[in-house]
MARLODO-206152 format. One line per field, with one value per residue (C-alpha): residue number from 0; residue in one letter; z, x, y. Coordinates in Angstrom, 2 decimals. Each point is the difference from the previous one (the first is absolute). Layout:
! MARLODO-206152
num = NUM	...
residuo = a	...
pz = Z	...
px = X	...
py = Y	...
! end
This chain:
! MARLODO-206152
num = 0	1	2	3	4	5	6	7	8	9	10	11	12	13	14	15	16	17	18	19	20	21	22	23	24	25	26	27	28	29	30	31	32	33	34	35	36	37	38	39	40	41	42	43	44	45	46	47	48	49	50	51	52	53	54	55	56	57	58	59	60	61	62	63	64	65	66	67	68	69	70	71	72	73	74	75	76	77	78	79	80	81	82	83	84	85	86	87	88	89	90	91	92	93	94	95	96	97	98	99	100	101	102	103	104	105	106	107	108	109	110	111	112	113	114	115	116	117	118	119	120	121	122	123	124	125	126	127	128	129	130	131	132	133	134	135	136	137	138	139	140	141	142	143	144	145	146	147	148	149	150	151	152	153	154	155	156	157	158	159	160	161	162	163	164	165	166	167	168	169	170	171	172	173	174	175	176	177	178	179	180	181	182	183	184	185	186	187	188	189	190	191	192	193	194	195	196	197	198	199	200	201	202	203	204	205	206	207	208	209	210	211	212	213	214	215	216	217	218	219	220	221	222	223	224	225	226	227	228	229	230	231	232	233	234	235	236	237	238	239	240	241	242	243	244	245	246	247	248	249	250	251	252	253	254	255	256	257	258	259	260	261	262	263	264	265	266	267	268	269	270	271	272	273	274	275	276	277	278	279	280	281	282	283	284	285	286	287	288	289	290	291	292	293	294	295	296	297	298	299	300	301	302	303	304	305	306	307	308	309	310	311
residuo = m	l	m	l	l	s	l	a	a	l	g	g	t	i	e	l	i	g	e	c	p	g	e	v	t	f	d	l	t	e	f	t	p	g	a	d	v	v	i	l	v	g	d	g	d	g	s	a	p	v	p	g	g	p	c	a	g	t	d	s	g	l	a	t	l	a	t	f	l	g	p	a	r	d	l	d	p	d	g	r	l	w	l	r	p	r	l	p	e	a	a	c	e	r	r	f	v	l	l	d	l	s	t	c	e	t	s	d	p	v	d	f	g	v	g	g	a	d	p	e	c	g	h	l	t	e	a	f	v	e	d	g	t	f	g	q	w	c	g	g	d	a	p	a	h	y	r	d	y	g	s	l	t	f	d	e	c	e	c	i	a	n	r	t	g	t	t	w	a	v	g	a	s	s	p	v	t	d	t	g	w	l	g	d	d	d	g	l	i	n	a	t	t	s	n	g	g	d	w	p	n	e	r	i	v	a	r	d	t	p	q	q	c	v	l	a	w	f	e	p	r	t	e	p	s	e	s	p	a	e	e	i	y	v	d	d	d	g	r	i	w	h	y	w	h	f	t	a	q	t	s	s	q	v	h	a	f	a	d	d	v	g	g	r	v	i	n	p	r	s	v	g	l	g	a	v	p	g	t	t	g	l	t	h	w	c	h	a	a	a	s	f	n	d	g	g	d	c	n	s	d	n	i	c	g	h	y	v	g	y	f	e
pz = 79.47	1.53	1.79	1.88	0.89	2.35	0.90	2.31	2.50	3.44	0.20	-0.81	-2.87	-1.09	-2.02	-1.54	-0.81	-1.29	-2.41	-0.47	0.30	2.87	3.08	-0.09	2.45	1.01	1.45	1.91	1.14	1.60	1.22	3.45	2.60	1.80	-2.10	-0.70	-3.74	-2.34	-3.77	-1.96	-3.26	-2.75	-3.57	-1.82	1.29	1.90	3.41	1.28	3.81	2.38	1.04	3.67	2.95	1.61	-3.42	-1.33	-2.63	-0.87	-3.71	-1.07	-3.29	-1.82	-2.30	1.58	3.18	0.07	3.32	2.54	-0.68	3.30	3.50	1.29	0.79	2.20	-1.56	1.89	1.92	-3.24	-1.88	-2.05	-0.74	-2.29	-1.18	-2.12	-1.14	-2.69	-2.63	-2.43	-3.68	0.51	2.26	-2.64	-1.73	3.24	1.64	3.56	2.47	3.35	2.77	3.25	2.62	2.48	-2.35	-2.70	-2.64	-3.15	-2.55	-3.71	-1.67	-0.98	-2.72	-1.23	-2.06	-2.01	1.27	-0.51	-2.57	-3.51	-2.06	-1.94	3.24	1.14	2.11	-1.98	-3.23	-2.20	-0.50	0.81	-2.97	1.01	-1.88	1.75	3.34	2.29	2.95	3.49	0.47	2.61	-1.48	-2.87	1.13	0.01	-3.00	-0.52	-3.16	-1.06	-2.62	-0.81	-0.79	-0.77	1.35	1.56	2.67	3.39	-0.43	-3.39	1.42	3.08	-2.19	-1.97	3.22	1.31	-3.28	-0.24	3.69	-0.16	2.22	-0.44	-1.24	-0.22	1.70	-0.27	-1.10	-2.61	-3.56	-1.04	2.32	3.39	0.40	-0.50	1.69	3.45	1.76	0.86	2.24	0.76	-2.32	-1.68	-1.28	0.66	-0.27	0.64	-2.08	0.76	-0.17	-1.58	1.16	1.86	3.21	-1.03	2.07	-1.23	-1.77	-0.05	-3.40	-1.64	-0.95	-3.41	-0.91	-2.26	1.59	-0.90	0.60	0.49	1.46	0.85	1.72	2.05	0.22	3.64	2.02	3.58	1.04	2.68	3.64	0.98	-0.79	0.41	-0.26	-3.20	0.49	-2.12	-0.84	-2.31	-1.51	-1.18	-3.49	1.40	-0.73	2.46	1.17	1.38	1.98	2.49	2.52	0.54	3.01	-0.26	-3.34	-2.66	-3.44	-1.53	2.43	-0.81	-3.73	0.30	1.70	-2.55	-2.78	1.77	0.22	-3.24	1.94	0.52	2.74	0.71	1.84	3.17	-1.09	-2.83	2.56	2.11	2.68	-0.47	1.17	1.64	1.75	-0.93	-3.24	-3.24	-3.70	-2.39	-3.09	-1.11	1.02	2.05	1.36	0.00	0.87	0.32	3.26	-0.28	3.30	2.51	-0.20	-1.53	-2.39	-0.06	-2.10	-0.60	3.21	2.41	2.01	-0.69	0.01	-3.26	-1.40	-2.91	-1.78	-3.10	-0.74	-1.59
px = -279.95	3.47	1.16	2.76	-0.16	2.05	-1.17	1.46	-2.73	0.01	3.73	-0.27	-0.67	-2.85	0.60	-2.80	0.94	-2.24	-2.80	-3.14	-2.60	1.30	2.17	2.10	2.70	0.10	3.49	0.25	3.49	1.80	-3.14	-0.57	0.64	-3.18	-2.31	-3.60	-0.62	-2.76	-0.12	-2.70	-1.37	-1.47	0.32	1.91	1.71	-2.09	-1.05	-2.73	-0.13	0.84	-3.50	0.53	2.28	2.47	0.92	-3.55	-0.09	3.70	0.77	0.70	1.70	-2.53	-2.84	-2.43	0.49	-1.40	1.00	2.71	2.20	-0.50	0.24	2.65	3.33	2.96	3.44	2.65	2.87	2.00	-2.78	-0.93	-3.20	-0.96	-3.61	-1.13	-3.59	-1.64	-1.17	-2.88	0.32	-1.87	2.81	2.68	-0.97	-0.34	2.48	1.32	1.02	1.72	-1.52	1.89	-2.76	2.23	0.92	-2.73	2.75	-0.53	2.30	-0.27	-2.49	1.42	-1.27	1.22	3.17	1.08	3.23	1.82	2.32	0.65	-2.75	2.74	0.96	-3.54	-0.32	-0.88	-0.71	2.13	-0.09	3.28	1.41	2.84	3.16	0.19	0.25	2.77	-0.10	1.24	3.70	-0.72	-2.86	-1.80	-3.47	-1.46	1.35	0.34	-1.52	2.36	0.54	3.19	-0.84	3.60	2.07	-2.22	0.15	-1.43	-3.10	-0.71	0.36	-2.11	-2.72	-0.21	-0.01	-2.92	-1.93	0.46	-0.11	3.41	3.04	3.77	1.58	3.77	2.68	1.83	-2.98	-1.33	0.71	0.53	2.41	1.67	-0.37	-2.94	-2.50	-1.10	-1.77	-0.11	2.60	-0.92	-2.90	2.02	3.47	0.97	-1.42	1.45	1.16	1.17	3.80	0.06	1.48	-1.57	-0.62	-0.48	-0.73	-1.46	2.09	-1.06	0.18	-1.45	-3.61	0.39	2.88	-1.42	0.13	-1.52	-3.77	-1.18	-3.49	-2.01	-3.00	0.57	-2.30	-1.10	1.23	-0.94	-2.68	0.98	-0.76	-0.10	-2.78	1.54	-2.18	0.14	1.83	0.04	2.90	0.11	3.43	1.57	-1.47	-3.55	-0.21	-2.18	1.69	-1.86	2.35	0.14	2.72	0.71	2.21	0.79	-0.74	1.82	0.60	-2.57	-2.65	0.55	0.16	-3.39	-1.45	1.60	-1.68	-3.37	0.15	1.89	2.95	3.65	2.55	1.11	2.78	-1.48	1.76	-2.56	-2.67	2.03	1.10	3.76	2.11	-2.07	2.22	-0.67	-1.77	1.17	-0.67	-0.31	2.14	-1.39	-2.06	2.15	3.42	2.21	-2.58	1.64	-0.24	-1.87	1.43	1.69	-2.17	2.69	-0.65	-3.50	-0.65	-3.36	0.08	1.11	-2.38	0.58	-1.72	-1.41	-2.06	-2.42	-1.64	-1.00	-0.96	-2.91
py = 161.47	-0.47	3.09	1.73	3.68	2.18	3.50	2.65	0.86	1.63	-0.58	-3.71	-2.37	-2.26	-3.15	-2.05	-3.59	-2.77	-0.80	2.09	-1.38	-2.12	0.38	3.15	1.05	3.67	0.47	3.32	0.96	2.97	1.75	1.54	-2.75	-1.04	2.21	-1.03	-0.23	-1.04	-0.46	1.83	-1.42	2.13	1.25	2.72	3.13	2.51	1.28	-2.34	0.33	-2.83	-1.20	-0.71	-0.61	2.41	1.45	0.50	2.74	-0.24	0.30	-3.62	0.87	-2.20	1.11	-2.46	-1.96	-3.51	-1.53	-0.72	-3.02	-1.81	1.49	2.38	-1.65	0.91	0.27	-1.95	1.70	0.09	1.77	-3.06	-1.88	-2.86	-0.34	-2.95	0.60	-2.12	2.47	-0.57	0.83	3.27	1.25	-0.44	3.26	1.97	2.38	-0.23	2.69	-0.49	2.15	0.67	0.26	1.84	2.86	-0.38	0.16	-2.02	-1.54	0.67	-2.37	-3.37	-2.29	-3.35	0.19	-2.98	-1.54	-3.27	-1.43	1.18	-1.72	-1.79	-1.76	-0.82	-3.14	-3.16	1.85	-2.27	-3.76	-1.72	-1.92	-2.30	-0.86	-3.37	-1.75	-1.16	-2.38	0.37	-0.31	-2.67	-1.97	1.65	-1.07	3.52	1.87	3.73	1.43	2.75	2.66	1.86	3.63	0.87	2.87	2.69	2.68	-0.96	2.16	-1.56	-3.50	0.74	1.48	-3.27	-2.04	2.05	-0.27	-3.76	-0.99	-1.67	-0.01	0.20	-3.24	0.33	-2.07	-3.27	-2.12	2.39	-1.13	3.61	1.80	-0.10	3.75	2.32	2.28	-1.05	2.90	3.68	1.61	3.60	0.80	2.74	-0.78	-3.62	-3.50	-3.45	-2.92	-3.49	-0.08	-3.46	-3.27	-2.90	1.98	3.62	3.06	3.23	2.61	3.66	1.70	3.11	-0.73	1.65	-2.35	-2.77	-3.46	-3.35	-0.11	-3.60	-0.49	-3.09	-1.47	-3.13	-2.99	-0.22	-2.94	0.92	2.50	2.54	-0.77	3.70	2.47	3.47	3.07	2.02	3.30	3.16	2.29	3.02	0.60	3.25	-0.50	-0.23	-3.72	-1.90	-3.19	-2.99	-2.21	-2.87	-0.88	-3.70	-0.66	-3.72	-1.68	-1.97	1.42	-2.35	1.29	3.67	-0.73	-1.73	3.08	2.35	-1.96	0.30	3.81	0.64	1.43	-0.77	-0.31	3.57	1.71	1.60	3.18	0.15	0.87	2.41	-2.46	0.23	-2.91	-2.74	-2.57	-3.60	0.86	-1.56	0.39	-2.90	-0.05	-3.34	-2.96	-2.32	0.94	3.08	2.62	3.40	1.90	3.31	1.18	-2.31	-3.09	-2.20	-2.85	-1.43	-3.08	-1.62	-2.03	2.73	2.17	3.69	3.37	1.33	2.88	-0.45	2.91	1.96	3.60	1.81
! end
């Protein structure tokens, strides 16, 4: 069960991110700095007493109390704490309460809410059916398999990209168009397109203005030499992003990785990072990659920074 839940509690918030059963992140923010806290696990709404410790006998807010989720932890000076327990399937139906051991105050019970993308945009839920292929502008030995989805809004195009595990494929070497959707801009109002020509840069336009949606997967030529850690971001729509930051790779290397994870080259603004100097976006396979921020042109043979990701 994929989940994301925010709950006002003790002046702060709790977010649950991850898969249950499996590793789940409990993100506690804006609580009392330095406080000792523990998470109680139980079932239903009720008044079962806390079984032990400095708050023994306190009303837990749960009908039955099963256990503590790990030992007590100290919040940091900013009132934040991350916990990453691995939960069994039996825990997925349980409820959780945050207990402040210094005041014996409890949060309201929390259970797993279902978060993530609109089911219509679910990751890798649709087979990609190509219109055709095109070769590199400077060689053609590793073709792109593309499909032209016509004129769509950015959100419509991104939804298809996420469903099919494909990436943007507009620019000078595309057989379809020199301009088209390229990446998110602010997550709300605007997105970016290639502005056409042999060496395009991004152009910011309203995301609900239909633009050409051309998507592709690219036959790998060179595997990546970096192994960045997977990172998680939850956007304003509750979608859970999985993303990887490559600092010095060629376009063929990041395309190979994107194919492996069913993702695409993304604008770092898609995952709340804003402008990231030296990071580029790829409009097509060989030359004339558009700059997402200030990275400049990045052809297949140049070393650049890139982000790859998808959402659930």
